Structure formats: C-alpha cells, structure tokens
N, C-alpha and C positions, 0 to 999 in steps of 0.2 A: 505494499500500498504505502504512496507520495503522496502525503499532506504536512503542508507547514506546519511548522507549530503555532499554537495558538498560547501566546504567553494570558492568564488569568491571575489576576495581582493579588484579589482573594474569594478563597473555595465557596467566599459567600455569595457570588459572583454566579448568579444562575441565568443568567441572560449569556453570557460570555459561553459558561460551560455548556448548555444547552446550543446556542451554537456552533458552540465547535462541534460536541457529538454531533449534530447534523451534520454540516461538514466533512465531519470524519467517517460517519457511515457513506455519503456520498460518493462519498475516494474511494470509497474500499471497494467498488462497486470495477473499478478499472481493472486492468492487471496490469502490474508494471513489470520488466524484467529487472531480475537479478543484477544488481552492477558488478561487473568486469572488475577485477584487483587493483588496476589504474582509474579506478571512479568510487575508492573510497577516501581518499585524500580530501579530507575538508567533507568529507559527506554527514559529520553529523555538527557540523560548524553552525547552520542555524538554527541548532537548538544551545547550541553556546550563548550564541548571540540573542536569545528569548529570554534567555536564565539572566543573561547581565554576566557571566561568568567564563575565562577566559582558557581552562580544562575540564574533561571528562571529568576527572576525580574531583574540583568543582561543583560537578554541574552534578553529580552522585551526592556528594554532600549531604542536600536537601529534595532529593526528588524524591518523587514521589509517582506511582504507576498503578493505575486499570487496566484492568484485559478487558476490555467490551467485545463479545463476541453475540454476534446480531443473528437472526430467524426469522424466518416465516413466520413463526409462532412466540418469538422470542426475543428478549432481547437481556443477556446476563453478563453482569458489571461484578469482576473478580479484584481484590485490592491485592496489590502481590506486596511485600513486606522487600524494604531493603535495604541486600546484604555489604551495601559498599561501590566500590569502583572496583573492587577484583571479584564480588560477589554475584553481583548481578543484582535479580529481584528473584524472590520465592514466594507462590502461587499461595495465600488462604485462604483455600476453599468452602474453609467452614461460616468467611466470613460474606459470600457473594451471595447477590439480590438476584430473584427472576425477576421479570414482568410484561406487560403487554409492549408489542412494539411501537404500534405508533404514541408514545406514553414519554414524546422526548421530554416533556416538562418532570413527571415525576421522575423519569430517567437520570436528569440531572438533578433534580432534587437527591436521590442515589448518590451521586457522586459527592457530591458537598458534600455528605453522610460519611460515604467512605472514607474519603481523603481525611477530614476531620480524627476520625475516631476509630479509623484502624493503620493509615500509610503516615501516622507521623513521625 
C-alpha cells in the first residue's frame, strides 16, 4: 500500500483520524509493486518528516501503530506494542476491536481509544 503519512497532532482529533483512515482504505485498493533494492534509500523519509525527527530510532521512540484489516463485513483494528527501533511492533490481539465497515466515525473513535489506552 502506498499512502503518504498524515500527522495527527492530538490523538483526540477525530476528524483528522477519520479522514486519514478513509484515505488509507481508499489507497489500499491499489496494488503497488514492491520497491527494488535501489529504491529503499530515503523510502522512510516522509515518515521522519511527518514526525519531525531525523532518524528511524528517533521515530520509533514514540511511535504508535494500529493494524487495520478491512473486509466486506468488518473493520478490525489491532493495536501493536512498540518494541523499539530494533524490535519493531508486536500485535496485541486481545485488545483488537471489530466493527461495521461503514462506521468511519466509530472506527476513528476506536483508533483514538486504542492509541491512548494501548499504544502509549
């Protein structure tokens, strides 16, 4: 999936989260080829820029991540635990939330809840 990062200044910004979710789900409909080895240089820079940091280690220091699985009959939001720059993220399946696929406001609220309760 190829989607530009969106900076949400506060985890309570429901409109920004909802709009980012919609844009990401729309972008997930396109098939994007896997980057070749020579395309990886600078690949993560837009994320550094959005977070206002200069390195991956600095990015990961406060990074929060939620895996989004969208299907015809559900949206499933699963928070991931930050294990740092070397460890990446670990799924927290017991904290996942599922909902109707058309409920973008509910999904945005659930993302806010997951970010504040599980991914801090």
